[in-house]
C-alpha positions as CSV (number, residue, x, y, z in Angstrom):
1,X,15.6,15.5,11.4
2,X,18.8,13.6,11.0
3,X,18.6,12.0,14.4
4,X,15.6,10.1,15.7
5,X,13.7,11.0,18.8
6,X,14.9,7.9,20.5
7,X,18.6,8.7,19.8
8,X,18.1,12.1,21.3
9,X,16.8,10.7,24.5
10,X,19.7,8.2,24.5
11,X,22.1,11.1,24.4
12,X,20.2,12.9,27.1
13,X,20.3,9.8,29.3
14,X,24.0,9.7,28.8
15,X,24.3,13.3,29.6
16,X,22.3,12.9,32.8
17,X,24.3,9.8,33.8
18,X,27.5,11.8,33.2
19,X,26.2,14.7,35.2
20,X,25.6,12.4,38.1
21,X,29.1,11.0,38.1
22,X,31.1,12.6,40.9
23,X,34.5,14.2,40.2
24,X,37.6,12.1,40.8
25,X,38.6,11.8,44.4
26,X,35.3,13.0,46.0
27,X,33.3,9.7,45.9
28,X,34.2,8.5,49.4
29,X,33.6,11.9,51.0
30,X,30.3,12.4,49.2
31,X,29.0,9.0,50.2
32,X,30.0,9.5,53.8
33,X,28.4,12.9,53.9
34,X,25.1,11.6,52.4
35,X,25.1,8.6,54.9
36,X,25.8,11.0,57.8
37,X,22.8,13.2,57.4
38,X,21.4,12.8,53.8
39,X,22.8,16.3,53.1
40,X,23.5,17.6,49.6
41,X,27.2,17.5,48.8
42,X,28.3,20.9,47.4
43,X,31.2,19.5,45.3
44,X,28.8,17.0,43.7
45,X,26.2,19.6,43.1
46,X,28.8,21.9,41.6
47,X,29.8,19.2,39.2
48,X,26.2,18.4,38.3
49,X,25.5,22.1,37.5
50,X,28.5,22.3,35.2
51,X,27.4,19.1,33.4
52,X,23.8,20.3,33.0
53,X,25.2,23.6,31.6
54,X,27.0,21.7,28.9
55,X,23.8,19.7,28.2
56,X,21.8,22.9,27.7
57,X,24.3,24.6,25.4
58,X,26.7,22.2,23.6
59,X,25.1,18.7,23.6
60,X,23.7,17.1,20.4
61,X,20.2,17.6,21.9
62,X,20.9,21.3,22.3
63,X,22.0,21.5,18.6
64,X,18.8,19.7,17.6
65,X,16.7,22.3,19.3
66,X,18.7,25.0,17.5
67,X,18.2,23.4,14.2
68,X,14.5,22.7,14.7
69,X,13.7,26.4,15.4
70,X,10.4,25.1,16.8
71,X,8.9,28.0,18.9
72,X,7.7,25.7,21.7
73,X,11.1,24.0,21.9
74,X,13.0,27.4,21.9
75,X,10.7,28.8,24.6
76,X,11.1,25.8,26.9
77,X,14.8,25.7,26.4
78,X,14.9,29.4,27.5
79,X,12.9,28.4,30.5
80,X,15.5,25.7,31.3
81,X,18.2,28.4,31.0
82,X,16.5,30.7,33.4
83,X,16.1,27.9,35.9
84,X,19.7,27.0,35.4
85,X,20.9,30.5,36.1
86,X,18.8,30.6,39.2
87,X,20.3,27.3,40.3
88,X,23.8,28.7,39.9
89,X,22.9,31.8,41.9
90,X,21.5,29.6,44.7
91,X,24.7,27.6,44.7
92,X,26.8,30.7,45.1
93,X,24.6,31.7,48.0
94,X,25.2,28.2,49.6
95,X,21.5,27.4,49.4
96,X,22.1,23.9,48.3
97,X,18.6,22.5,48.6
98,X,17.2,25.3,46.4
99,X,20.0,24.9,43.9
100,X,19.4,21.2,43.6
101,X,15.6,21.6,43.2
102,X,16.1,24.4,40.5
103,X,18.6,22.2,38.7
104,X,16.1,19.3,38.5
105,X,13.5,21.7,37.1
106,X,15.9,23.0,34.5
107,X,16.7,19.5,33.3
108,X,13.0,18.7,33.1
109,X,12.3,21.9,31.1
110,X,15.1,20.9,28.7
111,X,13.6,17.4,28.2
112,X,10.3,19.1,27.3
113,X,12.2,21.3,24.8
114,X,13.7,18.3,23.1
115,X,10.3,16.7,22.8
116,X,9.0,19.8,21.0
117,X,12.0,19.9,18.8
118,X,10.8,16.9,16.7
119,X,7.0,16.9,17.0
120,X,6.3,16.0,13.4
121,X,8.6,13.0,13.5
122,X,7.2,11.7,16.8
123,X,3.6,12.3,15.8
124,X,3.9,10.7,12.4
125,X,5.4,7.6,13.9
126,X,2.7,7.3,16.6
127,X,0.0,7.8,14.0
128,X,1.6,5.0,11.8
129,X,1.7,2.6,14.8
130,X,-1.8,3.4,15.8
131,X,-3.0,2.9,12.3
132,X,-1.3,-0.5,12.0
133,X,-2.6,-1.7,15.3
134,X,-6.2,-0.7,14.5
135,X,-5.8,-2.3,11.0
136,X,-4.9,-5.6,12.7
137,X,-7.9,-5.3,15.0
138,X,-10.3,-4.7,12.1
139,X,-8.9,-7.6,10.1
140,X,-9.4,-9.9,13.1
141,X,-13.0,-8.6,13.6
142,X,-13.8,-9.0,9.9
143,X,-12.6,-12.6,10.0
144,X,-14.8,-13.3,13.0
145,X,-17.7,-11.5,11.4
146,X,-17.4,-13.6,8.3
147,X,-17.3,-16.8,10.3
148,X,-20.3,-15.9,12.4
149,X,-22.3,-14.5,9.4
150,X,-21.6,-17.7,7.5
151,X,-23.9,-19.5,10.0
152,X,-26.7,-16.9,9.5
153,X,-29.1,-16.1,6.8
154,X,-30.0,-12.5,7.8
155,X,-30.4,-10.0,5.0
156,X,-27.6,-7.5,4.3
157,X,-24.7,-9.3,5.9
158,X,-22.7,-9.0,2.7
159,X,-23.3,-5.2,2.8
160,X,-21.6,-5.0,6.2
161,X,-18.6,-7.0,4.9
162,X,-18.4,-4.6,1.9
163,X,-18.5,-1.6,4.2
164,X,-15.6,-2.9,6.3
165,X,-13.5,-3.9,3.3
166,X,-14.1,-0.5,1.8
167,X,-12.7,1.2,4.9
168,X,-9.7,-1.2,4.9
169,X,-8.9,-0.5,1.2
170,X,-9.4,3.3,1.5
171,X,-7.2,3.5,4.6
172,X,-4.6,1.5,2.9
173,X,-4.4,4.0,0.0
174,X,-4.0,6.8,2.5
175,X,-1.3,4.9,4.3
176,X,0.7,4.5,1.1
177,X,0.7,8.3,0.8
178,X,1.9,8.5,4.4
179,X,-1.4,10.2,5.4
180,X,-1.6,8.2,8.6
181,X,-4.0,10.7,10.3
182,X,-6.6,10.2,7.6
183,X,-5.9,6.5,7.4
184,X,-6.4,6.1,11.2
185,X,-9.7,8.0,11.0
186,X,-10.9,5.8,8.1
187,X,-9.8,2.5,9.7
188,X,-11.5,3.6,13.0
189,X,-14.8,3.8,11.0
190,X,-14.3,0.3,9.7
191,X,-13.4,-0.9,13.2
192,X,-16.7,0.5,14.7
193,X,-18.8,-1.0,11.8
194,X,-17.1,-4.4,12.3
195,X,-17.4,-4.4,16.1
196,X,-21.0,-3.1,16.1
197,X,-22.0,-5.7,13.4
198,X,-20.3,-8.6,15.2
199,X,-21.7,-7.9,18.6
200,X,-25.2,-7.4,17.2
201,X,-24.9,-10.5,15.2
202,X,-24.0,-12.5,18.3
203,X,-26.4,-10.8,20.6
204,X,-29.2,-13.2,19.9
205,X,-27.2,-16.4,20.1
206,X,-28.4,-18.8,22.8
207,X,-24.8,-20.0,23.3
208,X,-23.5,-16.5,24.2
209,X,-26.4,-15.8,26.5
210,X,-26.5,-19.1,28.4
211,X,-22.8,-20.0,28.5
212,X,-20.7,-16.8,28.3
213,X,-22.4,-14.8,31.0
214,X,-22.0,-15.8,34.6
215,X,-24.6,-13.4,35.7
216,X,-27.1,-10.7,34.6
217,X,-24.6,-8.1,35.8
218,X,-21.9,-9.5,33.5
219,X,-24.4,-9.5,30.6
220,X,-25.3,-5.9,31.5
221,X,-21.7,-4.8,31.1
222,X,-21.5,-6.6,27.7
223,X,-24.6,-4.7,26.6
224,X,-23.1,-1.4,27.8
225,X,-20.0,-2.0,25.7
226,X,-22.2,-2.9,22.7
227,X,-24.3,0.3,23.2
228,X,-21.2,2.4,23.6
229,X,-19.8,1.0,20.3
230,X,-22.9,2.0,18.4
231,X,-22.9,5.4,20.0
232,X,-19.3,6.0,18.9
233,X,-20.2,4.9,15.3
234,X,-23.1,7.4,15.3
235,X,-20.7,10.1,16.4
236,X,-18.4,9.4,13.5
237,X,-21.3,9.5,11.1
238,X,-22.5,12.8,12.6
239,X,-19.0,14.3,12.3
240,X,-19.0,13.1,8.6
241,X,-22.4,14.8,8.2
242,X,-23.9,11.4,7.2
243,X,-26.2,11.1,10.2
244,X,-28.7,14.0,10.0
245,X,-32.4,14.4,9.5
246,X,-35.5,14.2,11.6
247,X,-35.9,10.4,11.4
248,X,-32.3,9.8,12.5
249,X,-32.6,12.3,15.3
250,X,-35.8,10.6,16.5
251,X,-34.1,7.2,16.7
252,X,-31.1,8.8,18.6
253,X,-33.4,10.5,21.1
254,X,-35.3,7.3,21.8
255,X,-32.0,5.5,22.2
256,X,-30.7,8.1,24.6
257,X,-33.8,7.9,26.8
258,X,-33.7,4.1,26.9
259,X,-30.0,4.2,27.8
260,X,-30.7,6.6,30.7
261,X,-33.4,4.3,32.0
262,X,-31.0,1.4,31.8
263,X,-28.4,3.2,33.8
264,X,-31.0,4.0,36.4
265,X,-32.0,0.4,36.6
266,X,-28.4,-0.7,37.0
267,X,-27.9,1.7,40.0
268,X,-30.8,-0.3,41.6
269,X,-29.0,-3.5,40.6
270,X,-32.1,-4.4,38.5
271,X,-29.9,-6.0,35.9
272,X,-32.6,-7.9,34.1
273,X,-34.4,-4.7,33.4
274,X,-31.2,-2.8,32.6
275,X,-30.2,-5.5,30.0
276,X,-33.6,-5.3,28.3
277,X,-33.6,-1.5,28.2
278,X,-30.0,-1.5,26.8
279,X,-31.0,-3.9,24.0
280,X,-33.9,-1.6,23.1
281,X,-31.6,1.4,23.2
282,X,-29.1,-0.3,20.9
283,X,-31.9,-1.3,18.5
284,X,-32.8,2.4,18.1
285,X,-29.1,3.2,17.4
286,X,-29.0,0.5,14.8
287,X,-32.0,2.0,13.0
288,X,-30.2,5.4,13.0
289,X,-27.0,3.9,11.6
290,X,-28.9,2.2,8.9
291,X,-30.7,5.4,8.0
292,X,-27.3,7.0,7.7
293,X,-26.4,4.5,5.0
294,X,-24.3,2.0,6.9
295,X,-25.8,-1.4,7.1
296,X,-25.3,-3.5,10.3
297,X,-27.4,-6.4,11.4
298,X,-29.9,-6.0,14.3
């Protein structure tokens, strides 16, 4: 596409603004009529219909739809045309309210058509931005993980760092090839490993437990987030066919039962019990993740 998605919408915005500009000499009359009874001014509506007709057929946005030949874009533009013709017919019948409503629908359908005229460009840019944002998050988590793990002596901490750095490097290679969808999927894996590892590493710290939680309910919500993170990591591993086998399924089943019991305890506001059950549930998930070949502390 020669024009960007943003420039198209700038042109559309100009077109709409132009369409709403009243013809010379009618501004005072239109304003007076609107103030008198909030009625639709026929001359203004006629002008708007003519302007939207040009938007649909001769604007740069219309030309972009033609050049894209995207089926969804062409279909939605045809819908916009049908609504536009119906709006003109309603105007000819002096049904101004119907004409105005149909014209608004026609313009909306045309905007949809423009969005579908450049799907690859828009999607690619979004994937690139999403990848870069997630990469920044992973790098921050990795830095925090290294700082916290430097104070620990638990076995396998370097393995976790290696897993995260491997995801960063692999996603970087994919990004160089503009494969941002694959890069995002890979960096998401690194993000989950980093977050799961960091929260588990900190979960036993006296400082976190005594100072950072104002109540058991607040600690419960922290443990919910930690459990959810591990569950998301398991889902990624299952999708990659890395988490399979009877042993892993046994850990996952135990984790699910414990999570359900924790949720039930929370509904009774028994947060002490809920926190303990969540910690046990997450421990089962950690065992499943380790058996899938990803080391995280716990």
